[in-house]
C-alpha positions in Angstrom: 21.8 -34.6 70.6 22.2 -31.3 68.7 21.8 -29.2 71.9 24.8 -31.1 73.4 27.0 -30.3 70.4 25.9 -26.7 70.4 27.0 -26.4 74.0 30.5 -27.5 73.1 31.0 -24.7 70.6 32.8 -21.9 72.4 31.4 -18.4 71.9 33.7 -15.4 71.5 33.2 -12.8 74.3 34.7 -10.0 72.2 32.7 -10.7 68.9 29.5 -11.3 70.9 29.7 -8.0 72.9 26.9 -5.7 72.0 25.3 -8.2 69.7 22.0 -9.9 70.2 23.4 -13.2 68.8 26.5 -15.1 70.1 29.4 -15.3 67.7 31.3 -18.5 67.5 35.0 -18.5 68.5 37.4 -18.3 65.6 40.1 -20.2 67.5 43.3 -20.4 65.4 42.0 -17.6 63.1 41.8 -15.1 66.0 44.6 -12.9 67.4 43.4 -13.6 71.0 43.7 -17.4 70.6 46.6 -19.0 72.5 47.9 -22.0 70.6 49.9 -23.6 73.4 46.9 -23.8 75.8 44.2 -23.8 73.1 42.2 -21.2 74.9 41.1 -17.6 74.3 43.2 -15.0 76.2 40.2 -12.8 76.7 38.4 -15.8 78.5 41.5 -16.4 80.6 41.7 -12.8 81.7 38.0 -12.7 82.5 38.3 -16.0 84.5 41.3 -14.6 86.5 39.3 -11.4 87.2 36.4 -13.4 88.6 38.8 -15.3 90.9 40.4 -12.1 92.0 37.0 -10.6 92.9 35.9 -13.7 94.8 39.2 -13.7 96.8 38.7 -10.0 97.7 35.1 -10.6 98.7 36.1 -13.5 101.0 38.8 -11.3 102.5 36.4 -8.7 103.8 
């Protein structure tokens, strides 16, 4: 049951970059946290970039 709970903890892509260990998301204590959507802006930007890349690849 612990592994299920650990999977629900979001990791910060910015704090974890270049680190051998993943850093837990700070949520409301982070400047990148969007309160209205309760998501990390960095994660949203990355997700949108992935969608854009996939759309470009399908358009070839």
